[in-house]
RODO-2510 file (C-alpha; in nm, 4 decimals, decimal comma):
residues 413
     n   res          X          Y          Z
     1     m     9,3182     9,2121     6,3479
     2     a     9,5284     9,2574     6,6592
     3     l     9,4455     9,2360     7,0285
     4     y     9,5637     9,5214     7,2460
     5     v     9,5545     9,5575     7,6224
     6     q     9,5397     9,9273     7,7066
     7     k     9,6066    10,0481     8,0602
     8     y     9,5083    10,3993     8,1686
     9     g     9,6455    10,5416     8,4921
    10     g     9,4750    10,7707     8,7396
    11     t     9,5846    11,0901     8,5677
    12     s     9,4405    10,9592     8,2394
    13     v     9,0931    10,9057     8,3902
    14     g     9,1030    11,1841     8,6478
    15     s     8,7898    11,3638     8,5286
    16     i     8,4804    11,3129     8,3127
    17     e     8,6504    11,5048     8,0314
    18     k     8,9550    11,2800     8,0466
    19     i     8,7406    10,9645     8,0511
    20     q     8,5666    11,0931     7,7393
    21     y     8,9065    11,1513     7,5793
    22     v     9,0086    10,7936     7,6652
    23     t     8,6791    10,6789     7,5123
    24     e     8,7816    10,8398     7,1824
    25     k     9,1192    10,6624     7,1868
    26     i     8,9514    10,3266     7,2426
    27     l     8,6988    10,3944     6,9657
    28     k     8,9833    10,4841     6,7293
    29     t     9,1575    10,1520     6,8013
    30     r     8,8294     9,9697     6,7459
    31     s     8,7690    10,1537     6,4179
    32     e     9,0993    10,0124     6,2934
    33     g     8,9548     9,6630     6,3402
    34     h     9,1328     9,5658     6,6606
    35     e     9,0080     9,3983     6,9776
    36     v     9,0578     9,5923     7,2990
    37     v     9,0835     9,4985     7,6653
    38     v     9,1164     9,8000     7,8940
    39     v     9,2594     9,8177     8,2455
    40     v     9,2021    10,1358     8,4443
    41     s     9,3173    10,2759     8,7747
    42     a     9,1096    10,4808     9,0155
    43     m     9,0530    10,8423     8,9175
    44     g     9,3516    11,0622     9,0060
    45     k     9,4145    11,1001     9,3827
    46     e     9,1079    10,8874     9,4667
    47     t     9,3123    10,6098     9,6273
    48     d     9,4926    10,8665     9,8423
    49     r     9,1571    11,0149     9,9446
    50     l     9,0263    10,6741    10,0494
    51     l     9,3435    10,5984    10,2454
    52     d     9,3113    10,9306    10,4254
    53     l     8,9534    10,8452    10,5210
    54     a     9,0667    10,5185    10,6755
    55     r     9,3577    10,6753    10,8600
    56     n     9,1295    10,9394    11,0038
    57     m     8,9549    10,6491    11,1760
    58     t     9,2751    10,4897    11,3049
    59     p     9,6493    10,5199    11,2288
    60     e     9,6628    10,1479    11,1465
    61     p     9,3460    10,0371    10,9630
    62     d     9,2639     9,6677    10,9457
    63     p     9,4418     9,5401    10,6304
    64     r     9,1458     9,3392    10,5016
    65     e     8,9005     9,6265    10,5361
    66     l     9,1530     9,8677    10,3883
    67     d     9,1629     9,6573    10,0707
    68     v     8,7822     9,6509    10,0608
    69     l     8,7852    10,0306    10,0824
    70     v     9,0560    10,1242     9,8319
    71     s     8,9349     9,8739     9,5716
    72     t     8,6202    10,0848     9,5266
    73     g     8,8168    10,3545     9,3450
    74     e     8,8657    10,1390     9,0365
    75     q     8,5018    10,0310     9,0428
    76     v     8,3986    10,3916     8,9817
    77     s     8,6357    10,4442     8,6880
    78     i     8,5565    10,1149     8,5082
    79     a     8,1831    10,1827     8,5304
    80     l     8,2152    10,5404     8,4053
    81     l     8,4309    10,4309     8,1115
    82     a     8,1851    10,1545     8,0196
    83     i     7,8948    10,4001     8,0403
    84     s     8,0838    10,6412     7,8150
    85     l     8,1590    10,3747     7,5519
    86     i     7,8037    10,2374     7,5502
    87     a     7,6669    10,5899     7,5113
    88     r     7,8809    10,6209     7,1970
    89     g     7,7323    10,3007     7,0572
    90     c     8,0270    10,0772     7,1448
    91     p     7,9386     9,7547     7,3331
    92     a     8,1386     9,7378     7,6563
    93     r     8,1342     9,5558     7,9868
    94     s     8,3207     9,6326     8,3088
    95     y     8,4520     9,3849     8,5651
    96     t     8,6016     9,4214     8,9094
    97     g     8,8999     9,2044     8,9942
    98     s     8,6799     8,9599     9,1836
    99     q     8,4325     8,9306     8,8930
   100     v     8,6920     8,8369     8,6313
   101     k     8,8208     8,6505     8,8495
   102     i     9,1767     8,7529     8,9303
   103     l     9,2920     8,5058     9,1944
   104     t     9,5686     8,6355     9,4197
   105     s     9,7701     8,5337     9,7234
   106     d     9,6130     8,6069    10,0610
   107     v     9,8455     8,8957    10,1521
   108     y     9,6492     9,2175    10,1921
   109     n     9,7755     9,5454    10,0413
   110     k    10,0471     9,3706     9,8341
   111     a     9,8972     9,0498     9,6958
   112     r    10,0427     8,8648     9,3980
   113     i     9,8457     8,7337     9,1018
   114     l     9,8178     8,3549     9,0941
   115     h     9,5618     8,2928     8,8203
   116     i     9,3138     8,4788     8,5989
   117     d     8,9920     8,3275     8,4668
   118     e     8,9699     8,4288     8,0999
   119     e     8,6236     8,2841     8,0254
   120     f     8,4198     8,6048     8,0542
   121     i     8,6818     8,8096     7,8721
   122     r     8,6993     8,5673     7,5791
   123     q     8,3203     8,5530     7,5525
   124     d     8,2854     8,9308     7,5499
   125     l     8,5608     8,9762     7,2923
   126     a     8,3960     8,7154     7,0714
   127     n     8,0725     8,9144     7,0990
   128     g     8,2436     9,2328     6,9867
   129     k     8,2636     9,4048     7,3236
   130     v     8,5338     9,6161     7,4797
   131     v     8,6267     9,4526     7,8104
   132     i     8,7154     9,6888     8,0959
   133     v     8,8887     9,5407     8,3997
   134     a     8,9637     9,7124     8,7300
   135     g     9,3365     9,7256     8,7875
   136     f     9,5202     9,6880     9,1170
   137     q     9,2836     9,4304     9,2696
   138     g     9,1760     9,0679     9,2887
   139     v     9,0354     8,8092     9,5265
   140     d     9,2143     8,5501     9,7386
   141     p     9,1220     8,1798     9,7815
   142     g     8,9037     8,2764    10,0781
   143     n     8,7018     8,5159     9,8575
   144     n     8,8486     8,8228    10,0280
   145     i     8,9135     9,1333     9,8189
   146     t     9,2857     9,2020     9,7842
   147     t     9,4964     9,4757     9,6280
   148     l     9,8332     9,4470     9,4543
   149     g    10,0061     9,7528     9,6002
   150     r    10,1046    10,0814     9,4389
   151     g    10,1341    10,0549     9,0613
   152     g     9,9364     9,7313     9,0664
   153     s     9,7243     9,8302     8,7665
   154     d    10,0344     9,7958     8,5474
   155     t    10,0734     9,4407     8,6746
   156     t     9,7065     9,3646     8,6054
   157     a     9,7424     9,4903     8,2483
   158     v    10,0581     9,2935     8,1718
   159     a     9,9134     8,9781     8,3313
   160     l     9,6022     9,0045     8,1117
   161     a     9,8173     9,0673     7,8048
   162     a    10,0174     8,7530     7,8828
   163     l     9,7037     8,5454     7,9425
   164     l     9,5333     8,6635     7,6223
   165     h     9,8509     8,6552     7,4088
   166     a     9,7957     9,0203     7,3231
   167     d     9,9968     9,1717     7,0407
   168     e    10,1026     9,4559     7,2679
   169     c    10,0352     9,5959     7,6143
   170     l    10,0031     9,9747     7,6005
   171     i    10,0684    10,1562     7,9293
   172     y     9,9074    10,4981     7,8855
   173     t    10,0096    10,7649     8,1321
   174     d    10,0747    11,1406     8,1448
   175     v    10,4279    11,1088     8,0053
   176     n    10,5253    11,0216     7,6505
   177     g    10,7753    10,7486     7,7193
   178     i    11,0828    10,6545     7,9189
   179     y    11,3610    10,9121     7,9417
   180     t    11,7343    10,8883     8,0006
   181     a    11,6730    11,0728     8,3303
   182     d    11,3973    11,2638     8,5059
   183     p    11,3537    11,5752     8,2872
   184     r    11,2459    11,7742     8,5913
   185     i    11,6055    11,7369     8,7108
   186     v    11,7846    11,7013     8,3763
   187     p    11,6189    11,9289     8,1142
   188     s    11,8446    11,7785     7,8450
   189     a    11,7149    11,4244     7,9019
   190     r    11,5807    11,2522     7,5924
   191     r    11,3030    11,0042     7,5287
   192     l    11,4135    10,6529     7,4353
   193     d    11,2439    10,4885     7,1370
   194     r    11,3348    10,1454     7,2649
   195     i    11,4717     9,9901     7,5823
   196     t    11,5230     9,6325     7,7031
   197     f    11,3263     9,4569     7,9749
   198     e    11,6469     9,4136     8,1755
   199     e    11,7182     9,7844     8,1723
   200     v    11,3637     9,8852     8,2660
   201     l    11,3603     9,6244     8,5419
   202     e    11,6734     9,7790     8,6881
   203     l    11,5451    10,1359     8,6415
   204     s    11,2099    10,0600     8,8047
   205     s    11,3719     9,8784     9,0971
   206     l    11,6199    10,1632     9,1441
   207     g    11,3672    10,4441     9,1758
   208     s    11,2185    10,5239     8,8335
   209     k    10,8389    10,5286     8,8668
   210     v    10,7423    10,5204     8,5006
   211     i    10,6244    10,1571     8,5213
   212     n    10,5697     9,9159     8,8090
   213     n    10,8604     9,6815     8,8798
   214     r    10,6429     9,3708     8,9151
   215     a    10,4740     9,4483     8,5844
   216     v    10,8128     9,4503     8,4114
   217     q    10,9015     9,1182     8,5738
   218     f    10,5743     8,9708     8,4472
   219     a    10,6330     9,1084     8,0973
   220     g    10,9832     8,9680     8,0807
   221     k    10,8778     8,6253     8,2089
   222     y    10,5904     8,5878     7,9609
   223     k    10,7506     8,7814     7,6734
   224     v    10,4818     9,0506     7,6527
   225     p    10,5797     9,3525     7,4371
   226     v    10,5044     9,6630     7,6441
   227     r    10,4862    10,0220     7,5222
   228     v    10,4855    10,3239     7,7537
   229     l    10,3205    10,6294     7,5982
   230     s    10,1108    10,9354     7,6722
   231     t     9,7329    10,9357     7,6736
   232     f     9,7373    11,2950     7,5572
   233     s     9,9770    11,2869     7,2618
   234     e    10,0243    11,0953     6,9391
   235     d    10,3886    11,0043     7,0101
   236     t    10,4728    10,6368     6,9740
   237     g    10,6329    10,6291     7,3192
   238     t    10,8972    10,3796     7,4290
   239     l    10,8841    10,0104     7,3397
   240     i    11,0112     9,7736     7,6072
   241     s    11,1374     9,4617     7,4335
   242     f    11,4063     9,1980     7,4353
   243     e    11,7687     9,2744     7,3680
   244     d    11,8552     9,2585     6,9990
   245     k    12,1963     9,0970     6,9739
   246     n    12,2461     9,2502     6,6287
   247     m    12,1970     9,6077     6,7540
   248     e    12,4750     9,8066     6,9164
   249     q    12,3472     9,9077     7,2585
   250     p    12,4339    10,2371     7,4281
   251     i    12,6780    10,1950     7,7145
   252     v    12,4387    10,3630     7,9576
   253     s    12,0679    10,3977     7,8810
   254     g    11,9637    10,6006     8,1809
   255     v    12,0395    10,7622     8,5141
   256     t    11,7892    10,7200     8,7948
   257     f    11,7630    10,7802     9,1674
   258     d    11,5787    10,6670     9,4785
   259     a    11,5288    10,9291     9,7495
   260     d    11,3245    10,6921     9,9677
   261     e    11,6159    10,5078    10,1246
   262     a    11,7740    10,5354    10,4692
   263     k    12,1006    10,3935    10,6030
   264     l    12,1635    10,1987    10,9235
   265     t    12,4975    10,0967    11,0738
   266     i    12,5697     9,8701    11,3697
   267     r    12,9259     9,9400    11,4881
   268     k    13,1901     9,7337    11,6599
   269     v    13,0115     9,3999    11,6459
   270     p    13,2287     9,1030    11,7562
   271     d    13,3056     8,9162    11,4353
   272     r    13,2068     8,5517    11,4021
   273     a    13,0724     8,3155    11,1386
   274     g    12,7195     8,3976    11,0267
   275     i    12,7120     8,7416    11,1883
   276     g    12,5449     8,8921    10,8798
   277     s    12,2458     8,6602    10,9028
   278     t    12,2274     8,7150    11,2782
   279     i    12,2024     9,0912    11,2252
   280     l    11,9613     9,0832    10,9312
   281     g    11,7461     8,7897    11,0441
   282     p    11,5217     8,9911    11,2809
   283     v    11,4924     9,2645    11,0176
   284     s    11,3765     9,0150    10,7554
   285     d    11,1390     8,8543    11,0060
   286     a    10,9689     9,1949    11,0323
   287     n    10,9119     9,1856    10,6541
   288     i    11,1538     9,4749    10,5982
   289     v    11,3372     9,4646    10,2658
   290     v    11,7110     9,5343    10,2852
   291     d    11,8798     9,6855     9,9808
   292     m    12,2518     9,7671     9,9797
   293     i    12,4852     9,5983    10,2309
   294     i    12,8473     9,6584    10,3244
   295     q    13,0617     9,4960    10,5949
   296     n    13,3961     9,6313    10,7161
   297     t    13,6303     9,4242    10,9348
   298     a    13,8622     9,6029    11,1781
   299     a    14,1982     9,4853    11,3110
   300     d    14,0522     9,4403    11,6592
   301     g    13,8253     9,1570    11,5416
   302     t    13,5051     9,3619    11,5217
   303     i    13,2980     9,4666    11,2233
   304     d    13,0865     9,7608    11,1141
   305     f    12,7775     9,6369    10,9307
   306     t    12,5826     9,8863    10,7150
   307     f    12,2664     9,8413    10,5101
   308     t    11,9865    10,0474    10,3578
   309     v    11,6081    10,0156    10,3896
   310     n    11,3084    10,2113    10,2689
   311     k    11,2523    10,5284    10,4712
   312     n    10,9073    10,4033    10,5709
   313     d    11,0775    10,1114    10,7481
   314     f    11,3615    10,3143    10,9023
   315     s    11,2221    10,3619    11,2535
   316     q    11,1161    10,0000    11,2910
   317     a    11,4445     9,8684    11,1490
   318     k    11,6473    10,0956    11,3787
   319     h    11,4519     9,9753    11,6813
   320     i    11,5149     9,6106    11,5831
   321     l    11,8838     9,6797    11,5242
   322     e    11,9218     9,8461    11,8644
   323     k    11,7828     9,5321    12,0296
   324     s    12,0284     9,3194    11,8306
   325     a    12,3162     9,5494    11,9231
   326     h    12,2482     9,4953    12,2931
   327     l    12,2373     9,1165    12,2494
   328     l    12,5499     9,1060    12,0314
   329     g    12,7571     9,3419    12,2440
   330     a    12,7896     9,6022    11,9680
   331     e    12,9097     9,9534    12,0486
   332     e    12,6311    10,1594    11,8863
   333     v    12,3707    10,1907    11,6111
   334     l    12,3783    10,4856    11,3723
   335     g    12,1013    10,5958    11,1353
   336     d    12,0942    10,8387    10,8451
   337     e    11,7796    10,9364    10,6544
   338     k    11,9486    11,2114    10,4505
   339     i    12,0858    10,9895    10,1775
   340     v    11,9908    10,9081     9,8198
   341     k    12,0780    10,6224     9,5853
   342     v    12,1868    10,7238     9,2350
   343     s    12,2267    10,4604     8,9638
   344     i    12,3366    10,4205     8,6036
   345     v    12,1823    10,1411     8,3930
   346     g    12,2661     9,9973     8,0522
   347     v    12,3037     9,6602     7,8844
   348     g    12,6021     9,8064     7,6973
   349     m    12,8017     9,7856     8,0215
   350     r    12,8533     9,4153     7,9516
   351     s    13,0968     9,4904     7,6730
   352     h    13,2622     9,8079     7,7996
   353     a    13,5274     9,8395     8,0690
   354     g    13,5781    10,1363     8,2982
   355     i    13,2127    10,2281     8,3491
   356     a    13,2412    10,2486     8,7273
   357     t    13,5623    10,4487     8,6981
   358     t    13,3889    10,7052     8,4752
   359     m    13,1019    10,7272     8,7233
   360     f    13,3262    10,7723     9,0261
   361     k    13,5381    11,0325     8,8479
   362     a    13,2327    11,2353     8,7431
   363     l    13,1116    11,2438     9,1039
   364     a    13,4579    11,3234     9,2400
   365     n    13,4876    11,6172     8,9998
   366     e    13,1777    11,7619     9,1663
   367     g    13,3136    11,7005     9,5166
   368     i    13,0584    11,4264     9,5892
   369     s    13,1681    11,1499     9,8280
   370     i    13,0389    10,7944     9,7841
   371     q    12,9171    10,6125    10,0954
   372     l    12,8066    10,2760     9,9517
   373     i    12,8489    10,0995     9,6162
   374     s    12,6476     9,8197     9,4569
   375     t    12,6976     9,6697     9,1104
   376     s    12,5459     9,4160     8,8755
   377     e    12,6128     9,3233     8,5148
   378     i    12,4126     9,6191     8,3830
   379     k    12,4028     9,8741     8,6667
   380     v    12,6155    10,0624     8,9179
   381     s    12,4515    10,2251     9,2206
   382     v    12,6005    10,4566     9,4801
   383     v    12,4677    10,6093     9,8003
   384     i    12,5519    10,9768     9,8498
   385     e    12,4334    11,2671    10,0621
   386     e    12,0785    11,3752     9,9791
   387     k    12,1816    11,7363     9,9120
   388     y    12,3888    11,6277     9,6099
   389     l    12,1030    11,4469     9,4308
   390     e    12,0408    11,6851     9,1406
   391     l    12,4083    11,7675     9,0913
   392     a    12,5009    11,3983     9,0781
   393     v    12,2275    11,3026     8,8307
   394     r    12,3179    11,5881     8,5949
   395     a    12,6895    11,5154     8,6175
   396     l    12,6417    11,1467     8,5346
   397     h    12,3965    11,2231     8,2537
   398     t    12,6607    11,4432     8,0914
   399     a    12,9526    11,2090     8,1650
   400     f    12,7882    10,9252     7,9729
   401     g    12,6861    11,1376     7,6725
   402     l    12,3112    11,1252     7,7319
   403     d    12,2423    11,4987     7,6985
   404     v    12,0551    11,6468     7,4039
   405     k    12,0158    12,0133     7,3178
   406     a    11,6358    12,0159     7,3023
   407     s    11,4288    11,9761     7,6193
   408     p    11,1656    11,6995     7,6245
   409     k    10,7985    11,7901     7,5997
   410     s    10,6792    11,6120     7,9127
   411     l    10,7992    11,5045     8,2511
   412     l    10,8867    11,1604     8,3774
   413     v    10,6710    11,0539     8,6716
***
């Protein structure tokens, strides 16, 4: 007998018919003699609907009350799924994040899991019940409802799988695995049977939305085998596991992109020790995450300092940078929202030279200029003009031999 944690996203429980379909999948797993803990998201688009309601009241809703509001979406889906299972004769019990209890940090809208009380879950499993837990939410030390941010249900599922020492954490969605690229852009992309935690961590942090980045971090830290697969097909999906030293790894496993970045440059800043921290300090103090950074030093003793941020933070970051420019005696601040970050990822890069050269040549052959470059042991990222996104992704997919003749059956989120 195995223990599985199954997570179903909003598209998987988006209607009564789909919840009934999920019920059948859970019953099938149970009929094979396995224990099941289920994590579900709110029904499709429900979280967006609740956010819209709040923002119709005010452009900036109170963070605490916003978490109280959006957490109700999962409460509906866990109850409906439990009702469906019980109606089919399967004992089940649903829990909100605060009932379990999933203790989190006291940061609203993007809390982090600190501890999970497993007592109720263990008791219910011992009594033969399916346990259904609301994803995306918890409660802080002050007993306030908190949410984990977008994709937080993945994190809930992996955290429960780690706590319960589950045999596998199954992330069910509307796609049948992880692809070498977004098939909506690259029709010749292929589904991967297996991929390493390191590669998925890079892919998810670089723009791929197939699984939440924090969930992958959790899985890697606690060695939880995770499988990404479709609710609506019998495919085995993609297993995310540890690197097998005895297996030859592909040089590049995937090409991904992030169209949600913007670029800022402060020009002609008088150069001095610690100027980078002086420029970025106020940005960090505003809780704005900086991604790629480049500094150029001119012969006249000034520098141009460029970095990227999420587009949602662009206006605020530009305003902060303009204040800094005045204080530092810089010449000007430039901003560009029409950029995109394109990346290649693969653990095979460790043992192969010339990867970056191949990437740069493929882009040059298409007349695509590179604005910024960032590298790590298993990835190379470049910033290019937004209009070249699809051309760049296809060119790189072909350059690294990732194309297949047959088109995949489903689309990557």
